[in-house]
C-alpha positions as CSV (number, residue, x, y, z in Angstrom):
1,M,-7.5,-13.0,6.3
2,I,-9.8,-15.9,5.5
3,E,-8.6,-17.6,2.3
4,P,-6.0,-20.3,3.2
5,E,-3.8,-19.4,0.2
6,N,-3.7,-15.8,1.3
7,S,-3.5,-16.2,5.1
8,L,-1.3,-13.7,6.9
9,S,1.3,-16.4,7.6
10,T,1.4,-17.5,4.0
11,V,1.9,-14.0,2.7
12,R,4.5,-13.3,5.4
13,E,6.5,-16.5,4.6
14,S,6.3,-16.0,0.8
15,Y,7.7,-12.5,1.1
16,D,10.3,-13.5,3.7
17,S,11.6,-16.1,1.2
18,V,12.2,-13.6,-1.7
19,A,12.9,-10.4,0.2
20,E,16.5,-9.8,-0.9
21,D,15.9,-10.6,-4.6
22,Y,12.6,-8.6,-4.5
23,A,14.3,-5.5,-3.1
24,E,17.0,-5.6,-5.8
25,H,14.6,-6.4,-8.6
26,F,12.2,-3.5,-7.8
27,R,14.8,-1.0,-6.5
28,R,14.5,1.3,-9.4
29,E,10.9,0.5,-10.5
30,L,9.6,4.0,-9.9
31,A,12.3,5.5,-12.2
32,D,10.4,4.0,-15.2
33,R,7.0,5.2,-14.1
34,P,6.6,9.0,-14.3
35,L,2.8,8.9,-13.7
36,D,3.3,6.9,-10.5
37,R,5.9,9.3,-9.3
38,A,3.6,12.3,-10.0
39,L,0.8,10.7,-8.0
40,L,3.2,10.1,-5.0
41,A,4.4,13.7,-5.3
42,A,0.8,15.0,-5.2
43,F,0.1,12.8,-2.2
44,A,3.2,14.1,-0.5
45,E,2.0,17.7,-1.0
46,L,-1.3,16.9,0.5
47,V,0.0,15.1,3.6
48,G,3.4,16.7,4.1
49,G,4.3,18.6,7.3
50,P,4.4,17.5,10.9
51,E,1.3,19.5,11.8
52,R,-0.8,17.1,9.7
53,G,0.3,13.9,11.6
54,P,2.5,11.0,10.5
55,V,1.9,9.0,7.4
56,A,1.9,5.2,7.4
57,D,3.2,3.2,4.4
58,L,1.2,0.0,4.8
59,G,2.8,-3.0,3.1
60,C,5.9,-1.0,2.7
61,G,8.1,-3.9,1.5
62,P,11.7,-2.9,1.1
63,G,10.8,0.8,1.6
64,A,11.1,2.4,-1.8
65,V,7.9,4.4,-1.5
66,T,8.6,5.2,2.2
67,G,12.0,6.6,1.2
68,R,10.6,8.6,-1.6
69,L,7.9,10.2,0.6
70,H,10.5,10.9,3.3
71,A,12.7,12.7,0.6
72,S,9.6,14.8,-0.2
73,G,9.4,16.0,3.4
74,V,6.7,13.6,4.6
75,P,6.9,12.4,8.2
76,V,6.4,8.7,7.2
77,F,7.0,5.3,8.7
78,G,6.6,1.8,7.2
79,V,4.6,-1.2,8.3
80,D,4.9,-4.7,6.8
81,L,4.1,-8.3,7.6
82,S,7.5,-9.6,6.5
83,A,10.4,-9.3,8.9
84,R,12.8,-9.9,6.0
85,M,11.3,-7.2,3.9
86,L,11.7,-4.8,6.9
87,E,15.3,-5.7,7.1
88,Q,15.7,-4.6,3.5
89,A,13.8,-1.4,4.2
90,R,15.9,-0.6,7.3
91,R,19.1,-1.2,5.2
92,S,17.8,1.2,2.5
93,C,16.4,3.9,4.8
94,P,18.2,3.5,8.2
95,E,16.9,6.9,9.3
96,L,13.3,5.8,9.1
97,R,11.1,3.7,11.4
98,F,9.8,0.4,10.2
99,V,7.5,-1.9,12.2
100,Q,6.1,-5.3,11.7
101,G,2.3,-5.5,11.6
102,S,-0.8,-6.0,9.5
103,M,-3.2,-3.5,7.9
104,T,-6.1,-5.6,9.2
105,E,-5.4,-4.6,12.8
106,L,-3.1,-1.5,13.1
107,P,-1.5,-0.9,16.5
108,L,-2.5,2.8,16.3
109,A,-4.9,5.0,18.2
110,E,-7.9,6.5,16.6
111,G,-7.3,9.5,14.4
112,V,-3.5,9.7,14.7
113,L,-2.5,9.6,11.0
114,G,-2.3,12.4,8.5
115,G,-2.2,9.9,5.7
116,I,-2.0,6.3,4.5
117,V,-0.4,4.9,1.4
118,A,-1.1,1.3,0.5
119,W,1.1,0.9,-2.7
120,Y,0.2,-2.5,-4.1
121,S,-0.6,-4.0,-0.7
122,I,-4.3,-4.4,-0.7
123,I,-3.7,-6.8,-3.6
124,H,-3.3,-9.7,-1.1
125,V,-6.5,-8.9,0.8
126,P,-9.4,-11.1,-0.1
127,Q,-12.5,-9.3,-1.2
128,E,-14.6,-10.1,1.9
129,R,-11.9,-8.6,4.1
130,L,-11.6,-5.2,2.3
131,P,-14.5,-3.5,4.1
132,A,-12.8,-4.2,7.4
133,V,-9.5,-3.0,6.2
134,F,-10.9,0.2,4.9
135,A,-12.8,0.7,8.1
136,E,-9.5,0.4,9.9
137,F,-8.0,3.0,7.6
138,H,-10.9,5.3,8.5
139,R,-10.4,4.7,12.2
140,V,-6.7,5.6,12.3
141,L,-6.9,8.6,9.9
142,A,-7.4,12.1,11.3
143,P,-10.2,14.1,9.8
144,G,-8.9,15.6,6.5
145,G,-6.3,12.8,6.2
146,H,-5.7,11.2,2.8
147,V,-5.3,7.6,1.7
148,L,-3.6,6.6,-1.6
149,L,-4.1,3.1,-3.1
150,A,-2.3,1.4,-6.0
151,F,-3.5,-1.9,-7.3
152,Q,-3.8,-4.0,-10.5
153,E,-7.0,-3.5,-12.4
154,G,-9.1,-6.5,-13.6
155,Q,-11.5,-9.2,-12.5
156,Q,-9.6,-12.5,-12.3
157,P,-7.0,-13.0,-9.6
158,L,-3.4,-14.2,-10.3
159,Q,-1.9,-17.0,-8.2
160,L,1.9,-17.4,-8.1
161,T,3.7,-20.4,-6.8
162,E,7.2,-19.4,-7.8
163,A,9.3,-16.2,-7.8
164,F,13.0,-15.6,-8.1
165,G,13.6,-19.4,-8.2
166,R,11.8,-20.0,-4.8
167,S,8.5,-21.6,-4.0
168,I,5.8,-19.1,-2.8
169,S,2.0,-19.1,-2.5
170,L,0.5,-15.7,-3.2
171,V,-2.8,-14.6,-4.7
172,F,-2.9,-11.2,-6.4
173,H,-6.4,-9.8,-6.4
174,R,-7.1,-7.6,-9.4
175,R,-10.0,-5.2,-8.9
176,S,-12.4,-2.7,-10.5
177,P,-11.5,0.9,-9.5
178,R,-15.2,1.7,-9.2
179,A,-15.8,-1.2,-6.9
180,V,-12.9,-0.3,-4.7
181,E,-14.1,3.3,-4.6
182,Q,-17.6,2.1,-3.5
183,L,-16.0,0.2,-0.6
184,L,-14.0,3.3,0.4
185,Q,-17.2,5.3,0.4
186,Q,-19.0,2.7,2.5
187,A,-16.1,3.0,5.0
188,G,-16.6,6.8,5.2
189,L,-13.8,7.8,2.9
190,E,-14.6,10.2,0.0
191,R,-13.0,10.0,-3.4
192,V,-10.6,12.8,-4.4
193,A,-9.2,11.3,-7.6
194,R,-9.3,8.0,-9.5
195,Q,-6.7,7.2,-12.2
196,S,-5.8,4.3,-14.4
197,R,-2.9,3.8,-16.7
198,A,-1.9,1.2,-19.3
199,P,0.5,-1.6,-18.3
200,V,4.2,-1.1,-18.8
201,E,4.9,-3.2,-21.9
202,G,6.8,-6.4,-21.1
203,V,6.6,-5.8,-17.4
204,E,3.0,-5.5,-16.3
205,R,0.1,-7.8,-17.3
206,T,-2.9,-5.5,-16.6
207,P,-3.8,-1.8,-16.3
208,Q,-2.8,-0.2,-13.1
209,A,-5.3,1.7,-10.9
210,F,-4.8,4.5,-8.3
211,L,-7.3,5.9,-5.9
212,L,-6.9,8.9,-3.7
213,A,-9.5,9.3,-0.9
214,R,-10.0,11.5,2.1
215,K,-11.6,11.3,5.5
216,P,-14.1,14.1,5.7
217,V,-13.7,16.9,8.2
218,V,-16.9,17.1,10.3
219,G,-18.6,20.3,9.4
220,G,-16.0,21.0,6.7
């Protein structure tokens, strides 16, 4: 990543510092978001089954989405920058595999994944780096594989310098769903669905956006 305030090391250190509190605070977040759960269930139906290849939860954090997909029968593993977040994920889902890494350069061969979920993890990727990230998604997805994105909708980024009583330095990039869709298309990923919902009152500050895309099957 290029922006100093959102360098890989800064993002990693910020999440390392709040990992335990973050995991506890967001442990039951999906319980209050039925639409989010429905989207994950639809994604699980599309990518489930070992014959479709493993699914990577990129920016998995403490593993809540990874665990939900696993419970739905998806052969899933988690990837995150933060070692402390991965400790929380392994504690929550000891039966699953979690590895440290970055979505900007995945340690995976071409075409090996049946699916990718990036649940509020592209929010820390600067705009100029998104095309390369989506190109990487296209590279590691098998033909017919799906990617599900969740992110905050909007134009102006949010910068946080404190969370859970600790100093952090994180930029949250809010984005236009149509603009993100265009970048996915430029990377060779075709839209399947685009959805927005109103913010949860008292919890979220902006509308929330979701994009489901697919790597085309050649000749399909």
